[in-house]
PAZAPA-4460 file (N, C-alpha, C; in steps of 0.05 Angstrom, whole numbers, plus 32768, in hexadecimal, padded with zeros to 4 digits):
% residues 256
    n_x    n_y    n_z   ca_x   ca_y   ca_z    c_x    c_y    c_z   seq   type   mol
   8153   7B2F   7A93   8168   7B40   7AA3   8160   7B5E   7AA0     1      X     A
   815A   7B6B   7AB6   8157   7B87   7AB4   816D   7B98   7AAB     2      X     A
   816E   7BAB   7A9D   8183   7BBB   7A93   8184   7BD5   7A9C     3      X     A
   8197   7BE0   7AAA   8195   7BFC   7AB4   81A3   7C11   7AA1     4      X     A
   819B   7C29   7AA5   81A1   7C3E   7A94   819E   7C56   7AA1     5      X     A
   81A5   7C6B   7A97   81A3   7C86   7AA3   8194   7C99   7A8F     6      X     A
   8187   7CAB   7A99   8178   7CC2   7A86   8171   7CD8   7A97     7      X     A
   816B   7CF1   7A86   8167   7D0A   7A92   814A   7D0E   7A8A     8      X     A
   813A   7D15   7A9D   811E   7D19   7A97   8118   7D37   7AA4     9      X     A
   810D   7D4B   7A91   8103   7D61   7A97   80E5   7D61   7A9B    10      X     A
   80DD   7D69   7AB0   80C2   7D63   7ABA   80B2   7D7B   7ABE    11      X     A
   809C   7D7C   7AB5   808A   7D94   7AB8   806E   7D87   7AC9    12      X     A
   806F   7D89   7AE0   8057   7D79   7AED   8040   7D8A   7AF4    13      X     A
   8027   7D80   7AED   800E   7D8D   7AF2   7FFE   7D7E   7B0C    14      X     A
   7FFF   7D9B   7B14   7FF2   7D8E   7B29   7FD7   7D83   7B24    15      X     A
   7F0E   7BC5   7BA6   7F10   7BB0   7BA0   7F29   7B9F   7BA8    16      X     A
   7F37   7BAC   7BBC   7F4B   7B9C   7BC8   7F51   7B83   7BBB    17      X     A
   7F68   7B80   7BB2   7F6F   7B65   7BA4   7F79   7B51   7BB5    18      X     A
   7F6B   7B3A   7BBD   7F79   7B2A   7BD3   7F77   7B0A   7BCD    19      X     A
   7F87   7B01   7BB4   7F89   7AE9   7BB3   7F9B   7AD8   7BC0    20      X     A
   7FA0   7AC1   7BC3   7FB5   7AAF   7BCF   7FCF   7AB7   7BBF    21      X     A
   7FE1   7ABD   7BD2   7FFC   7AC4   7BC7   8012   7AAB   7BC7    22      X     A
   8021   7AAC   7BB0   8035   7A98   7BAD   804C   7AA0   7BBA    23      X     A
   8063   7A8F   7BC5   807F   7A99   7BD1   808A   7AA3   7BB9    24      X     A
   809C   7AB7   7BC0   80AD   7AC5   7BAC   80C4   7AB3   7BA3    25      X     A
   80C2   7AA9   7B8C   80D3   7A93   7B80   80D5   7A99   7B63    26      X     A
   80EA   7A91   7B56   80EE   7A94   7B3A   80D6   7A92   7B28    27      X     A
   80D6   7AA0   7B13   80BE   7A9D   7AFF   80CB   7A97   7AE6    28      X     A
   80C6   7A7F   7AD8   80D4   7A7B   7AC2   80D1   7A92   7AAB    29      X     A
   80E8   7A9C   7AA0   80E4   7AB1   7A8A   80E4   7ACA   7A96    30      X     A
   80E2   7AD0   7AAE   80DF   7AE8   7ABE   80F6   7AED   7AD2    31      X     A
   80FE   7B05   7AD7   810F   7B0A   7AEC   8103   7B20   7AFE    32      X     A
   8107   7B1B   7B16   80F7   7B2A   7B30   810F   7B3E   7B3B    33      X     A
   8111   7B57   7B3B   8125   7B66   7B42   8116   7B82   7B49    34      X     A
   8128   7B91   7B5E   813B   7B87   7B6C   8135   7B7A   7B85    35      X     A
   814A   7B75   7B95   8143   7B64   7BAD   8138   7B7D   7BC5    36      X     A
   811F   7B7F   7BC2   8114   7B94   7BD1   8100   7B82   7BEC    37      X     A
   8106   7B88   7C03   80F7   7B77   7C16   80DE   7B81   7C1E    38      X     A
   80D9   7B9B   7C15   80BE   7BA6   7C17   80AA   7B9B   7C03    39      X     A
   80AF   7B8C   7BF4   809C   7B82   7BE1   80A0   7B64   7BDD    40      X     A
   8087   7B57   7BD2   808A   7B3E   7BCA   807E   7B36   7BAF    41      X     A
   808D   7B2B   7BA4   8087   7B25   7B82   8088   7B07   7B7B    42      X     A
   8077   7AFE   7B6A   8075   7AE3   7B60   8060   7ADD   7B4D    43      X     A
   8053   7AC6   7B51   803D   7ABD   7B3E   802B   7AB5   7B52    44      X     A
   8010   7ABF   7B49   7FFA   7AB7   7B5B   7FF4   7A9A   7B59    45      X     A
   7FEC   7A91   7B71   7FE9   7A74   7B75   7FCB   7A68   7B69    46      X     A
   7FBC   7A7A   7B63   7FA0   7A76   7B59   7F9A   7A84   7B3F    47      X     A
   7F8E   7A77   7B2A   7F88   7A85   7B13   7F79   7A99   7B16    48      X     A
   7F78   7AAF   7B01   7F64   7AC5   7B01   7F4F   7ABF   7AF3    49      X     A
   7F3B   7AD0   7AED   7F22   7AC8   7ADF   7F1F   7ABE   7AC2    50      X     A
   7F3A   7ABD   7AB7   7F3F   7AB2   7A9D   7F4D   7A99   7A9D    51      X     A
   7F52   7A8E   7AB4   7F5D   7A73   7AB7   7F7B   7A76   7AB7    52      X     A
   7F87   7A91   7AB6   7FA1   7A8D   7AB5   7FAC   7A98   7AD0    53      X     A
   7FC7   7A92   7AD7   7FD3   7A9C   7AEA   7FE2   7AB7   7AE1    54      X     A
   7FE4   7AC8   7AF7   7FEF   7AE3   7AF2   8007   7AE6   7B03    55      X     A
   8015   7AFC   7AFD   802E   7B02   7B0D   8024   7B1B   7B1E    56      X     A
   8030   7B20   7B37   8027   7B35   7B49   8042   7B40   7B58    57      X     A
   803D   7B56   7B5E   8052   7B66   7B71   8042   7B71   7B88    58      X     A
   8045   7B6F   7BA4   8038   7B77   7BB6   804B   7B80   7BCE    59      X     A
   8043   7B9B   7BD4   8052   7BA6   7BF2   804C   7B98   7C08    60      X     A
   8061   7B97   7C18   805E   7B88   7C2F   8057   7B9A   7C49    61      X     A
   805D   7BB8   7C40   8053   7BCB   7C58   8045   7BDE   7C4A    62      X     A
   803A   7BF4   7C5D   802C   7C07   7C4E   803E   7C23   7C48    63      X     A
   8055   7C20   7C4E   806C   7C32   7C43   8083   7C24   7C3A    64      X     A
   8080   7C17   7C24   8099   7C0A   7C19   80B0   7C15   7C10    65      X     A
   80C7   7C0F   7C10   80DB   7C20   7C07   80E6   7C15   7BE8    66      X     A
   80EE   7C25   7BD6   80F4   7C1A   7BBD   80E0   7C10   7BAE    67      X     A
   80E6   7BFB   7B9E   80D0   7BF1   7B8C   80DB   7BD6   7B80    68      X     A
   80C8   7BC7   7B71   80D0   7BAE   7B68   80C5   7BAA   7B4E    69      X     A
   80CD   7B9B   7B3C   80C4   7B90   7B24   80C7   7B77   7B1A    70      X     A
   80B8   7B71   7B09   80B8   7B51   7AFD   80BD   7B5A   7ADE    71      X     A
   80D0   7B51   7AD5   80D8   7B55   7AB7   80E1   7B40   7AA8    72      X     A
   80D9   7B3F   7A8C   80E8   7B2C   7A7A   80F9   7B3B   7A68    73      X     A
   810F   7B2A   7A63   8124   7B3C   7A4E   812B   7B26   7A3C    74      X     A
   8131   7B34   7A22   813B   7B20   7A0E   8147   7B2F   79FA    75      X     A
   8159   7B26   79E9   8164   7B32   79D3   8154   7B3A   79BB    76      X     A
   815B   7B53   79B4   8147   7B5F   79A0   814C   7B59   7981    77      X     A
   815D   7B41   797D   8165   7B3A   7961   8150   7B38   794E    78      X     A
   8138   7B29   7959   8122   7B23   7949   8110   7B39   7942    79      X     A
   8113   7B4E   794F   8104   7B67   794D   8111   7B80   7944    80      X     A
   8128   7B81   793E   8137   7B9B   7934   8128   7BA4   791E    81      X     A
   8122   7BC0   791F   8115   7BC9   7907   80F8   7BCA   7903    82      X     A
   80EE   7BBA   791B   80D1   7BB6   791A   80C4   7BC7   792D    83      X     A
   80A7   7BC7   792E   8099   7BD3   7941   808A   7BBE   7952    84      X     A
   808E   7BBF   796D   8083   7BA8   797B   806F   7BB2   7993    85      X     A
   805D   7B9E   799A   804D   7BA7   79AF   804C   7B91   79C7    86      X     A
   8049   7B98   79DE   8046   7B87   79F4   802D   7B8E   7A01    87      X     A
   801E   7B80   7A06   8005   7B80   7A13   8000   7B6D   7A2B    88      X     A
   7FF1   7B77   7A3D   7FE9   7B6C   7A57   7FCE   7B76   7A63    89      X     A
   7FC9   7B66   7A78   7FB2   7B6A   7A89   7FBD   7B73   7AA1    90      X     A
   7FB2   7B8D   7AAD   7FC1   7B93   7ACC   7FA3   7B96   7ADC    91      X     A
   7FAC   7B92   7AFA   7F99   7B97   7B0C   7FA7   7BA3   7B22    92      X     A
   7FA2   7BBE   7B2E   7FB5   7BC5   7B3F   7FA4   7BD6   7B59    93      X     A
   7FA9   7BCE   7B6F   7F9E   7BD8   7B87   7FA0   7BF9   7B8C    94      X     A
   7FB6   7C01   7B83   7FC1   7C1F   7B83   7FCF   7C22   7B6A    95      X     A
   7FBC   7C2A   7B53   7FC5   7C28   7B38   7FDD   7C3E   7B36    96      X     A
   7FDD   7C53   7B42   7FF2   7C66   7B3E   800D   7C5E   7B44    97      X     A
   8010   7C47   7B54   8027   7C3A   7B61   8036   7C21   7B4E    98      X     A
   8021   7C1D   7B37   802E   7C09   7B27   8031   7C0F   7B0C    99      X     A
   8042   7C03   7AFC   804B   7C07   7AE3   804D   7BF0   7AD3   100      X     A
   8045   7BF2   7AB9   8049   7BE0   7AA4   8059   7BE9   7A8F   101      X     A
   8070   7BDC   7A88   8086   7BEC   7A79   8093   7BDA   7A64   102      X     A
   809D   7BE9   7A51   80AC   7BDC   7A3A   80C5   7BF0   7A32   103      X     A
   80DB   7BE2   7A36   80F3   7BEF   7A31   8108   7BE3   7A1E   104      X     A
   8113   7BED   7A0B   8127   7BE6   79F6   8140   7BF4   79FE   105      X     A
   8156   7BE0   79FF   8170   7BE9   7A02   8183   7BE2   79EA   106      X     A
   8193   7BF9   79E6   81AC   7BF3   79D0   81C5   7BE9   79DE   107      X     A
   81D6   7BEF   79CC   81F3   7BE9   79D6   81FC   7BF8   79F2   108      X     A
   820B   7BEB   7A02   8218   7BF8   7A1B   81FB   7BFF   7A2F   109      X     A
   81E3   7BF0   7A2A   81CF   7BF1   7A3E   81C3   7C0E   7A38   110      X     A
   81C3   7C1A   7A23   81B8   7C33   7A1D   819E   7C30   7A18   111      X     A
   8189   7C3F   7A24   816A   7C3E   7A24   8168   7C4C   7A07   112      X     A
   815B   7C3B   79F5   8153   7C4B   79D6   8135   7C4C   79D5   113      X     A
   8123   7C3F   79E7   8109   7C3D   79E3   80FA   7C3A   7A02   114      X     A
   80EA   7C46   7A06   80D9   7C42   7A21   80C0   7C4C   7A23   115      X     A
   80AE   7C3A   7A2A   8091   7C42   7A2E   8083   7C33   7A45   116      X     A
   8072   7C43   7A54   8065   7C37   7A6A   804D   7C42   7A6F   117      X     A
   803B   7C34   7A80   801E   7C3E   7A86   801D   7C39   7AA2   118      X     A
   8010   7C4C   7AB2   8007   7C4B   7ACC   7FEA   7C43   7AC8   119      X     A
   7FE2   7C2C   7AD8   7FC2   7C24   7AD6   7FB1   7C37   7ADA   120      X     A
   7F9D   7C35   7ACD   7F85   7C46   7AD6   7F79   7C42   7AEF   121      X     A
   7F67   7C52   7AFC   7F59   7C4F   7B13   7F49   7C34   7B10   122      X     A
   7F3E   7C30   7AF6   7F29   7C19   7AF2   7F3A   7BFD   7AFA   123      X     A
   7F56   7BFF   7AF8   7F65   7BE6   7AF7   7F66   7BDF   7B19   124      X     A
   7F5B   7BF0   7B29   7F57   7BE8   7B46   7F40   7BD5   7B4C   125      X     A
   7F2C   7BD4   7B37   7F19   7BC6   7B39   7F13   7BAC   7B29   126      X     A
   7F20   7BB2   7B14   7F1A   7B9C   7AF9   7F37   7B9B   7AEB   127      X     A
   7F3A   7B85   7ADE   7F4E   7B7F   7AC9   7F4F   7B95   7AB3   128      X     A
   7F65   7BA1   7AAE   7F66   7BB5   7A98   7F7B   7BAC   7A80   129      X     A
   7F73   7BAE   7A68   7F88   7BA8   7A55   7F98   7BBD   7A4E   130      X     A
   7FB3   7BBA   7A46   7FC4   7BCE   7A41   7FD6   7BC6   7A2F   131      X     A
   7FDD   7BDA   7A1B   7FF6   7BD6   7A07   8009   7BE9   7A05   132      X     A
   8020   7BE6   7A00   8035   7BF2   79FB   8044   7BF0   79E2   133      X     A
   8049   7C01   79CF   8054   7BFC   79B7   806C   7C0E   79B2   134      X     A
   8084   7C04   79AC   809B   7C12   79A2   80A4   7C0B   7989   135      X     A
   80B5   7C17   797C   80C7   7C0D   7963   80E5   7C03   7972   136      X     A
   80EC   7BEE   7967   8104   7BE3   7970   811C   7BE9   795C   137      X     A
   812D   7BFF   7960   8143   7C08   7951   8157   7BF0   7945   138      X     A
   8161   7BF9   7933   816F   7BE0   7927   818A   7BD9   7935   139      X     A
   8195   7BEA   7948   81A8   7BE9   7959   81A2   7BDC   7976   140      X     A
   8189   7BD4   797B   817B   7BCC   7992   818A   7BB1   7998   141      X     A
   818E   7BB0   79B8   819A   7B96   79BE   8188   7B88   79D1   142      X     A
   8178   7B92   79E1   8167   7B84   79F0   8147   7B93   79F2   143      X     A
   8136   7B7F   79F7   811D   7B88   7A01   8112   7B80   7A1B   144      X     A
   8105   7B93   7A2B   8103   7B8C   7A49   80E1   7B97   7A4A   145      X     A
   80D2   7B86   7A55   80B3   7B8E   7A5D   80AF   7B82   7A76   146      X     A
   8098   7B8D   7A83   8092   7B81   7A9C   8080   7B96   7AAF   147      X     A
   8080   7B90   7AC5   8074   7BA2   7AD8   8084   7BA9   7AF0   148      X     A
   8079   7BC0   7AFD   8088   7BC8   7B13   8076   7BD5   7B2B   149      X     A
   807C   7BD3   7B42   806E   7BE0   7B56   8082   7BF0   7B68   150      X     A
   8078   7C08   7B71   8088   7C1A   7B7D   8076   7C2C   7B92   151      X     A
   8071   7C25   7BAA   805F   7C2D   7BBD   804E   7C16   7BC7   152      X     A
   803C   7C1B   7BDA   802A   7C09   7BE7   8014   7C00   7BCD   153      X     A
   800E   7BE8   7BD4   7FF8   7BDD   7BC8   8002   7BC2   7BB5   154      X     A
   7FF3   7BBB   7B9F   7FFA   7BA3   7B91   7FF7   7BA6   7B77   155      X     A
   8000   7B99   7B68   7FF9   7B9A   7B46   7FFC   7B79   7B3C   156      X     A
   7FE8   7B75   7B30   7FE8   7B57   7B1F   7FE9   7B5E   7B00   157      X     A
   7FF4   7B4A   7AF2   7FF4   7B4C   7AD5   7FF2   7B32   7AC8   158      X     A
   7FE3   7B2E   7AB4   7FE2   7B14   7AA7   7FDE   7B19   7A8A   159      X     A
   7FD7   7B03   7A77   7FD3   7B07   7A5B   7FE5   7B14   7A4C   160      X     A
   8001   7B12   7A54   8015   7B1D   7A44   8017   7B12   7A27   161      X     A
   8019   7B25   7A16   8026   7B1D   79FA   8036   7B33   79F1   162      X     A
   8049   7B2E   79DC   805C   7B39   79D1   8064   7B35   79B1   163      X     A
   8062   7B46   79A1   805E   7B3E   7982   8068   7B55   7973   164      X     A
   8073   7B54   795C   8076   7B6C   7948   805B   7B71   7940   165      X     A
   8056   7B89   793A   803C   7B97   7930   8043   7BA6   7914   166      X     A
   802F   7BAE   7903   802D   7BBD   78EA   8035   7BD9   78F5   167      X     A
   8045   7BE8   78E3   804B   7C03   78E9   802E   7C17   78EB   168      X     A
   801A   7C09   78E6   8003   7C1D   78EA   7FF7   7C1D   7902   169      X     A
   8003   7C0B   7917   8000   7C0A   7932   800F   7C21   7943   170      X     A
   8001   7C30   794C   800E   7C4B   7959   801B   7C45   796F   171      X     A
   8036   7C50   7970   8045   7C4F   7989   803E   7C5A   799F   172      X     A
   8046   7C51   79B7   803D   7C62   79D0   8044   7C7D   79D2   173      X     A
   8036   7C90   79D7   8039   7CAA   79D0   804F   7CB4   79E2   174      X     A
   8066   7CC1   79E1   807C   7CCA   79EE   808D   7CB2   79F5   175      X     A
   808F   7C9B   79E7   80A0   7C89   79EE   80B9   7C87   79E3   176      X     A
   80C4   7C99   79D1   80E0   7C99   79C5   80F0   7CA6   79DB   177      X     A
   8108   7C9E   79DD   811C   7CAB   79F0   8130   7CB8   79DA   178      X     A
   8136   7CD3   79E0   8147   7CE0   79CD   8162   7CE4   79D5   179      X     A
   8174   7CF0   79CB   818E   7CF1   79CF   8195   7D0E   79DC   180      X     A
   8181   7D1E   79DC   8186   7D39   79E7   816B   7D4B   79E8   181      X     A
   8167   7D5F   79FA   814A   7D6C   79F6   8149   7D7D   79E0   182      X     A
   812D   7D7B   79D9   812A   7D87   79C2   810C   7D96   79C4   183      X     A
   8109   7DAA   79B0   80EF   7DB9   79B0   80E4   7DC2   79CB   184      X     A
   80FB   7DCF   79D8   80F6   7DDB   79F0   80E9   7DF6   79EC   185      X     A
   80EA   7E01   79D7   80DB   7E1A   79D3   80BF   7E18   79C4   186      X     A
   80B9   7DFE   79C1   80A1   7DF2   79B4   8098   7DFF   799A   187      X     A
   80AF   7E03   798B   80AA   7E0A   796C   809E   7DF9   795C   188      X     A
   80A2   7DDE   7967   8090   7DC8   795A   807B   7DC1   796B   189      X     A
   8062   7DCA   7962   804E   7DCA   7973   8035   7DBC   7962   190      X     A
   8020   7DBE   7971   8004   7DAE   7965   7FF1   7DAA   797A   191      X     A
   7FDD   7DA0   7977   7FCD   7D96   7989   7FD7   7D7C   799C   192      X     A
   7FD1   7D7B   79B7   7FDA   7D64   79C5   7FF7   7D6A   79CF   193      X     A
   8004   7D55   79D8   801E   7D57   79E3   8033   7D62   79CD   194      X     A
   8043   7D76   79D2   8057   7D80   79BC   8069   7D68   79B2   195      X     A
   8072   7D68   799C   8088   7D58   7993   80A0   7D59   79A7   196      X     A
   80AE   7D41   79AC   80C5   7D41   79C0   80BC   7D42   79DE   197      X     A
   80A3   7D48   79E4   809C   7D47   7A02   8088   7D2E   79FF   198      X     A
   8088   7D25   7A18   8078   7D09   7A22   8064   7D11   7A37   199      X     A
   804C   7D00   7A39   8039   7D06   7A4A   803B   7CE5   7A5C   200      X     A
   8041   7CEA   7A7A   8044   7CD2   7A89   8033   7CD5   7AA2   201      X     A
   802F   7CBC   7AAE   801D   7CB9   7AC2   8003   7CC7   7AC1   202      X     A
   7FF7   7CC2   7AA8   7FDC   7CD0   7AA4   7FCA   7CBA   7AAC   203      X     A
   7FB5   7CC0   7AB9   7F9F   7CAB   7AC1   7F81   7CBE   7ABC   204      X     A
   7F81   7CD3   7AB0   7F6B   7CE2   7AAF   7F6C   7CEC   7A90   205      X     A
   7F50   7CF3   7A84   7F53   7CFE   7A6B   7F43   7D1D   7A6E   206      X     A
   7F3F   7D24   7A84   7F31   7D40   7A8A   7F43   7D54   7A88   207      X     A
   7F54   7D59   7A72   7F6B   7D6E   7A73   7F6C   7D74   7A54   208      X     A
   7F76   7D8D   7A4C   7F7F   7D94   7A32   7F9D   7D9B   7A33   209      X     A
   7FB0   7D91   7A21   7FCA   7D99   7A20   7FD0   7DA2   7A04   210      X     A
   7FE2   7DB7   7A00   7FEA   7DBE   79E5   7FFD   7DD4   79EA   211      X     A
   8000   7DE5   79D2   8011   7DFA   79D0   8000   7E14   79C8   212      X     A
   800D   7E2D   79D0   7FFF   7E43   79C8   8011   7E5B   79C4   213      X     A
   800B   7E6B   79B3   801F   7E83   79B0   8022   7E92   79CA   214      X     A
   8040   7E99   79D0   8045   7EA4   79E8   8052   7EC0   79E2   215      X     A
   8067   7EC7   79F5   8072   7EE4   79EB   8087   7EE2   79D5   216      X     A
   8084   7EF5   79C0   8095   7EEF   79AF   8094   7EDD   799C   217      X     A
   80A9   7ED1   7993   80A6   7EBB   7980   80A2   7EA1   798E   218      X     A
   80A4   7E9F   79A9   80A3   7E84   79B6   8089   7E7C   79BB   219      X     A
   8085   7E61   79C0   806D   7E59   79C5   806B   7E49   79E1   220      X     A
   8055   7E46   79EE   8051   7E3D   7A08   8045   7E24   7A0A   221      X     A
   804D   7E13   7A1B   803C   7DF8   7A22   8026   7E02   7A31   222      X     A
   800E   7DF7   7A2D   7FF8   7DFE   7A42   7FEB   7DE0   7A4C   223      X     A
   7FE1   7DE0   7A63   7FD2   7DC8   7A6E   7FB6   7DD7   7A7B   224      X     A
   7FA0   7DCE   7A6F   7F85   7DD5   7A79   7F7C   7DBD   7A8B   225      X     A
   7F73   7DBF   7AA3   7F67   7DAB   7AB1   7F4A   7DB2   7AB2   226      X     A
   7F3A   7D9C   7AAD   7F1F   7DA1   7AA9   7F13   7D96   7AC3   227      X     A
   7EF8   7DA0   7ACA   7EED   7D98   7AE6   7EE8   7D79   7AE6   228      X     A
   7EEF   7D71   7AFB   7EEC   7D55   7AFF   7F08   7D44   7AFC   229      X     A
   7F20   7D50   7AF4   7F36   7D43   7AEF   7F41   7D41   7B0D   230      X     A
   7F45   7D24   7B13   7F52   7D1C   7B2A   7F6B   7D12   7B2E   231      X     A
   7F78   7D16   7B18   7F96   7D0A   7B1C   7FA6   7D20   7B0A   232      X     A
   7FC5   7D23   7B14   7FD5   7D33   7B09   7FE4   7D20   7AF7   233      X     A
   7FF6   7D2C   7AE7   8003   7D1D   7AD0   8021   7D2E   7ACC   234      X     A
   8033   7D23   7ABE   8049   7D2D   7AB9   804D   7D36   7A99   235      X     A
   8059   7D4A   7A91   8065   7D51   7A76   807F   7D51   7A77   236      X     A
   808C   7D3F   7A65   80A7   7D43   7A6E   80B5   7D35   7A50   237      X     A
   80D0   7D3E   7A52   80E5   7D33   7A3E   80F5   7D1D   7A4D   238      X     A
   80FD   7D09   7A3C   8111   7CF2   7A45   8127   7CEE   7A2F   239      X     A
   813D   7CF4   7A37   8155   7CF1   7A24   816E   7CE2   7A35   240      X     A
   817F   7CD3   7A24   8192   7CC5   7A30   81AA   7CDD   7A3B   241      X     A
   81B7   7CD4   7A52   81CB   7CE5   7A60   81E5   7CE4   7A53   242      X     A
   81ED   7CD7   7A42   8206   7CD3   7A39   821A   7CEC   7A35   243      X     A
   8208   7D03   7A2D   821A   7D19   7A29   821E   7D2C   7A42   244      X     A
   8210   7D24   7A56   8212   7D33   7A6E   821B   7D28   7A86   245      X     A
   8226   7D0E   7A82   8235   7CFB   7A99   8249   7D10   7AA9   246      X     A
   8247   7D12   7AC2   825C   7D22   7AD0   8258   7D3E   7ACF   247      X     A
   8244   7D49   7AC0   823C   7D64   7ABF   8229   7D6B   7AD3   248      X     A
   8226   7D8B   7AD9   8210   7D90   7AE7   81FF   7DA1   7AD1   249      X     A
   81E4   7D9B   7AD6   81CE   7DA4   7AC6   81C1   7DB7   7AD1   250      X     A
   81B4   7DC9   7AC2   819D   7DDE   7AC9   8188   7DDC   7AB3   251      X     A
   8173   7DD9   7AC0   8158   7DDD   7AB2   8148   7DF9   7AB7   252      X     A
   8144   7E02   7AA6   8132   7E1E   7AAA   811D   7E20   7A98   253      X     A
   810A   7E2D   7AA3   80EE   7E35   7A97   80DD   7E49   7AA5   254      X     A
   80C8   7E51   7A94   80B6   7E62   7A9E   809C   7E54   7AA6   255      X     A
   808C   7E5B   7ABD   8072   7E50   7AC2   8060   7E65   7AC6   256      X     A
***
């Protein structure tokens, strides 16, 4: 069962058609299809893929669908508390930027305590691509949820799912931790790559450079340099729980 939560995101924004036989939308053992979005069809493919397995799919029914749809699996976190876990799957997506592969961990009160996702690369429009998501499961975790989602026209397929605890030497998915408040807004904690406390999302390209550099006075600046041939934008953002801000008006300020 999908778990809902709220969070605040501060965002700095940089600027083979798949055609198998479709199965009717019906329950899939162990999975939940949510929400009831008439602009999408979801279910299990009626024919095996190249590996002999059947896959799950979400497909838009119109060129301009409203909302989105997901296929998720949810279970109690009891056996994984205090451990690092990895979910793996293969994805194929007609419009990769409209699809997501995600892993979420919830604590008490449906509070999100861990979140990771991947937007399929452009290569996933032509062939099956394998993806991993890795998170630490806190001692107070209640539920683990993973699956796929589609928001926008196109279709996404997924198969070969696996879920297991892994050694601490396996790197967690970058930017996957959900904080309790905004941090490192002055980039005092810096280094090469994405600064601590910030996360890179919606990235489908590697032709960029990101980091911090000395700015005016004692402050540091975040910089993003795009290289020739970069065809996709991405987001540099922070994500934290909204518990301390419920019912309040917020202001986000910065210089560009």
